[in-house]
C-alpha positions in Angstrom: 62.8 -108.5 39.5 62.6 -107.7 35.7 59.4 -109.2 35.5 58.1 -107.7 38.2 59.1 -104.5 37.1 57.9 -104.9 33.6 54.5 -105.9 35.2 54.1 -102.5 37.2 54.9 -100.9 34.0 52.2 -102.5 32.0 49.8 -102.2 34.8 49.5 -105.7 35.4 50.4 -108.3 38.6 48.7 -105.4 41.0 47.0 -106.2 44.3 47.4 -102.6 44.9 44.1 -101.4 46.6 42.5 -98.1 46.8 41.2 -96.2 50.5 38.3 -98.7 49.8 40.2 -101.5 50.1 39.7 -102.8 46.7 41.3 -103.0 43.5 41.2 -99.6 41.5 39.7 -101.1 38.6 37.2 -102.9 40.1 36.2 -100.0 41.9 35.8 -98.0 38.9 33.6 -100.2 37.5 31.5 -100.6 40.8 31.0 -96.4 41.1 30.7 -96.2 37.3 33.9 -93.9 37.4 35.6 -95.9 34.4 34.6 -93.0 32.0 34.6 -90.1 34.2 38.6 -90.3 35.5 41.3 -90.1 33.6 43.8 -93.3 33.2 46.4 -91.2 34.8 44.6 -91.0 37.8 44.2 -95.1 38.0 47.8 -95.3 37.2 48.1 -93.3 40.6 46.0 -95.3 42.7 47.3 -98.4 41.5 51.2 -97.5 42.5 49.9 -96.9 46.0 51.0 -100.2 47.9 48.4 -102.5 49.1 48.5 -102.4 53.3 46.4 -104.7 55.6 45.7 -101.6 57.9 45.7 -102.0 61.7 42.2 -102.1 63.4 42.9 -98.7 65.2 44.5 -96.8 62.2 43.0 -94.0 60.5 43.1 -95.7 57.0 41.0 -98.7 58.4 38.7 -96.3 59.9 38.2 -94.5 56.3 37.4 -97.5 54.9 34.1 -98.3 56.8 33.7 -94.8 56.4 33.5 -95.2 52.5 31.7 -98.4 52.5 29.1 -96.3 54.5 28.7 -93.4 52.2 28.1 -96.1 49.4 25.3 -97.9 51.4 23.8 -95.1 51.6 24.3 -94.0 47.8 26.2 -90.7 47.8 27.5 -90.4 44.6 30.5 -92.6 43.2 32.3 -88.9 42.6 31.4 -87.8 46.1 32.5 -90.7 47.6 35.8 -90.9 45.0 36.4 -87.1 46.1 36.0 -87.8 50.0 38.9 -90.7 49.8 41.4 -88.7 47.8 41.2 -86.1 50.1 41.4 -88.2 53.5 44.2 -90.3 51.7 46.2 -87.1 51.5 45.2 -86.2 55.1 46.1 -89.1 56.4 49.6 -89.2 54.6 50.5 -86.0 56.1 49.4 -86.9 59.8 51.8 -90.0 58.9 55.0 -88.0 58.5 53.9 -86.7 62.2 54.1 -90.1 63.5 50.0 -90.1 63.9 48.5 -93.5 62.5 46.2 -94.3 64.9 42.2 -92.1 64.9 42.4 -91.7 69.0 46.1 -89.8 68.0 44.7 -87.0 66.1 43.7 -83.7 68.4 42.1 -80.8 67.9 45.5 -79.3 67.7 47.1 -81.6 64.9 43.6 -80.8 62.6 44.7 -77.2 63.5 48.1 -77.5 62.0 46.8 -79.2 59.1 45.0 -76.3 58.4 47.7 -73.9 58.6 49.7 -76.3 56.2 46.7 -75.7 53.8 47.9 -72.4 53.3 51.3 -73.1 52.3 50.7 -75.8 50.0 51.2 -75.3 46.5 50.1 -76.7 43.1 52.0 -77.7 40.3 52.4 -74.9 38.9 53.6 -73.7 42.1 51.1 -71.2 43.2 49.0 -71.7 46.0 46.2 -74.0 46.5 42.7 -72.0 46.3 40.8 -71.5 49.2 37.9 -73.2 47.9 40.3 -76.2 47.5 41.8 -75.8 51.5 37.6 -75.6 52.2 37.2 -78.5 50.8 39.9 -80.6 52.1 38.9 -79.3 55.9 35.0 -80.2 55.1 35.5 -84.1 53.9 38.2 -84.0 57.2 35.5 -82.7 59.4 32.8 -85.2 57.9 34.7 -88.0 58.5 35.3 -87.3 62.2 31.8 -86.3 62.8 30.9 -89.8 61.2 32.9 -91.0 63.8 31.8 -89.6 66.5 28.2 -90.5 65.7 29.7 -93.9 65.3 31.1 -93.6 68.8 34.2 -94.4 67.5 35.9 -92.0 69.3 34.6 -90.1 71.9 35.3 -85.7 70.8 35.6 -84.2 67.5 39.1 -83.0 67.0 37.7 -80.8 64.0 34.6 -79.5 65.8 36.6 -75.9 66.7 37.5 -75.7 63.0 36.7 -72.4 61.1 36.7 -72.4 57.8 38.7 -69.7 55.9 36.2 -67.0 54.1 35.1 -68.2 50.6 36.1 -64.9 48.2 33.1 -64.4 46.3 32.4 -66.5 43.2 34.8 -65.6 40.1 32.8 -65.6 37.0 34.4 -64.8 33.9 32.4 -61.9 31.7 34.5 -62.9 28.4 31.3 -65.1 26.8 31.6 -66.9 23.4 29.8 -64.9 20.8 27.6 -67.1 18.2 30.3 -65.9 15.5 33.3 -67.6 17.8 30.5 -70.8 18.6 30.4 -71.5 15.3 33.7 -71.0 14.2 34.9 -73.6 16.4 31.8 -76.1 15.3 34.0 -75.8 11.6 37.2 -77.1 12.8 36.8 -81.1 13.8 37.2 -82.6 10.5 34.0 -84.8 10.3 35.3 -87.0 7.8 37.0 -88.9 10.8 35.5 -91.0 13.3 37.0 -89.1 15.7 36.1 -85.6 14.5 32.2 -86.6 13.8 32.4 -87.7 17.6 33.8 -84.3 18.8 31.5 -82.0 16.6 28.6 -83.6 18.0 30.0 -83.2 21.4 30.3 -79.7 20.5 26.6 -79.4 19.6 25.5 -81.0 22.7 27.9 -78.9 24.6 26.5 -75.6 23.5 22.2 -76.7 22.2 21.8 -78.2 26.2 24.3 -76.6 28.3 25.5 -79.9 30.4 28.2 -80.2 32.0 31.7 -81.7 31.0 30.9 -84.8 33.2 27.2 -85.1 32.1 28.5 -85.2 29.0 30.5 -88.2 30.1 28.3 -89.6 31.4 25.7 -89.7 28.3 24.3 -93.5 27.3 22.4 -94.3 24.1 19.3 -94.6 26.1 19.9 -91.1 27.4 18.8 -89.3 24.0 14.8 -88.8 23.1 14.5 -88.2 19.5 11.1 -88.2 19.2 10.6 -85.7 22.4 14.1 -83.5 21.3 15.5 -83.9 24.9 18.3 -85.5 26.7 18.1 -87.4 30.1 21.0 -85.8 32.3 22.3 -87.0 35.7 23.5 -83.9 36.9 24.9 -83.1 40.6 23.7 -85.3 43.4 22.7 -87.9 41.5 19.6 -86.0 40.1 18.6 -86.7 36.8 16.5 -83.7 35.0 15.2 -84.0 31.4 16.9 -80.8 29.0 15.5 -80.1 25.6 18.4 -80.6 22.9 18.1 -78.6 19.2 17.4 -80.2 16.2 21.0 -79.3 14.9 22.5 -81.1 17.3 20.8 -84.0 17.3 21.3 -84.2 13.5 25.0 -84.1 14.7 24.6 -86.9 17.2 22.5 -89.2 15.3 25.2 -88.7 12.2 27.9 -89.9 14.9 26.3 -92.5 16.0 25.3 -94.1 12.3 28.8 -93.4 10.6 31.3 -93.3 13.5 30.4 -94.5 17.3 30.8 -98.1 16.3 34.4 -97.8 14.7 35.4 -95.9 17.9 34.8 -99.3 20.0 35.7 -102.0 17.6 38.5 -103.4 18.3 39.2 -102.3 21.4 36.8 -103.5 23.7 34.5 -107.3 23.3 31.5 -105.7 23.5 29.2 -102.0 22.8 29.8 -100.6 26.4 26.5 -98.5 26.2 28.1 -94.9 26.3 27.0 -92.2 23.9 30.7 -90.6 23.3 33.7 -93.4 23.1 37.0 -92.3 24.0 40.2 -93.4 22.8 40.3 -96.6 24.8 37.0 -97.8 22.9 34.9 -97.2 26.5 33.0 -94.3 27.6 35.0 -90.8 27.4 36.2 -89.0 30.1 36.0 -85.6 31.2 39.7 -84.9 31.2 39.5 -85.8 27.6 36.5 -84.0 27.0 38.4 -81.2 28.2 41.8 -81.8 25.7 39.3 -82.2 23.0 37.4 -79.4 23.6 40.3 -76.8 24.4 42.1 -77.9 21.3 39.7 -76.7 19.4 38.9 -73.4 21.2 42.7 -72.9 20.5 42.7 -73.9 16.8 39.5 -71.5 16.6 42.0 -68.6 17.7 40.3 -68.1 21.2 42.2 -66.8 24.3 39.1 -66.4 26.6 39.5 -68.3 29.6 37.8 -71.6 30.4 37.1 -74.7 28.1 33.5 -76.6 28.1 32.3 -74.1 30.6 32.3 -71.5 28.3 29.9 -73.7 26.0 27.6 -73.4 28.9 28.0 -69.4 29.7 27.2 -69.1 25.8 24.1 -71.2 26.1 22.9 -69.7 29.1 23.5 -66.2 27.8 22.5 -66.2 24.5 18.8 -67.5 26.0 18.8 -64.7 28.4 19.7 -62.0 25.7 17.0 -63.1 23.4 14.3 -62.7 26.2 14.0 -66.3 27.7 12.6 -66.4 31.5 15.5 -67.1 33.7 13.8 -69.6 36.0 13.4 -71.8 32.4 17.3 -71.5 32.3 17.8 -72.3 35.5 16.1 -75.8 35.3 18.0 -76.3 31.9 21.2 -75.7 33.3 20.3 -78.1 36.7 20.8 -75.0 39.2 19.2 -75.5 42.9 18.9 -72.0 43.3 17.9 -68.6 41.3 21.0 -67.2 42.3 23.6 -69.2 40.5 21.6 -68.7 37.2 21.3 -65.3 38.4 25.5 -64.8 37.6 24.4 -64.4 33.7 22.4 -61.0 34.3 25.8 -59.4 34.5 27.1 -60.7 31.2 24.1 -59.8 29.1 23.6 -56.4 31.0 26.8 -55.7 28.7 25.0 -56.1 25.7 22.2 -54.5 27.2 24.7 -51.2 27.6 26.0 -52.0 24.3 22.6 -50.8 22.7 21.7 -48.3 24.9 25.3 -46.7 24.0 24.7 -47.3 20.1 21.1 -45.9 19.6 20.2 -43.8 23.0 20.6 -39.9 22.0 22.3 -38.9 25.3 24.3 -41.7 25.7 27.0 -40.4 23.6 28.2 -36.6 24.9 30.5 -36.4 22.0 29.3 -37.1 18.9 25.3 -36.6 19.3 25.4 -35.6 15.8 26.9 -39.3 15.2 24.3 -41.0 16.9 21.7 -39.5 15.9 22.5 -39.9 11.9 23.3 -43.8 12.9 19.6 -43.7 14.3 17.9 -42.2 11.3 19.7 -44.9 9.0 18.7 -47.3 11.5 14.7 -46.3 10.9 15.2 -45.8 7.4 16.2 -49.2 7.1 13.4 -50.6 9.4 11.1 -48.1 7.4 
């Protein structure tokens, strides 16, 4: 008994399975998620008991669904999220005595939708409407697949009306260039970890890529000769983005001076990922956020956000300097220009500052002061 307890604590001796029916570590390796998802999530799935599901059970059909998604080349993260959300839905169903696919009714699915409106996050706040929609769309996708495979005669989620999503919330608080530099200066580049972190910060700001894209970078992603970075974005779509000389220099310094130190003695061979995490493998997204958030806190920056702050700053600073929005769209990997246009609302603040400072009719209270400021500016220019 004590030996079993020790093995469980150490994560050994497990034949536990994921919703895909294979062990979590093997799944992580096969799907390329070992560097994306935290060890906490790995442990959570290792602790889920392994079961041989009845042929007609929801979970049995779900396993076939996940395998079908993999065969159709769905992105690893899409499969993982689908499995995670459906597992939670199945848990909810089983609490109500529903275990088989044929037992699911439209009323049950509608009841689940109502239950989502009362579900709480860890901090006690209700889950967002976007999270509710994510649950419901994944459940609906599963049942549509079941109907197409003639596993059931009707779709119990066909009458679902998704809640109306609120408009996209975008923070107007963008990091200034001075704030960017203050954060960059914090990592201790005399250490391997600090040098890696400085390189990550430089890459985030220079390219505007997402944290999940940072975690997926490999040594081969960098093209130093052409100053570009090959990035795998959402939907497994690859794109090439430019990377500045300063960022390239820091990445080169990290690779030559620190990278090998971070994996040597922890793993048998070079993992191939550009940025190495604390366990010797590729860095995962939670660890990226943890490190970047730490430096933002140390710099005294309290603006909402973390890694995305650098993405927003990169796009906004380019726009303020006159870059064409269509080029920014390509760099950010946005499928639609409308997604990129949210940055115009940020840049208009900068234009308003310029207008307020220099336009003679912008300030009713102090026209003389404005005129004086303009004269000084013209004198300096002259």
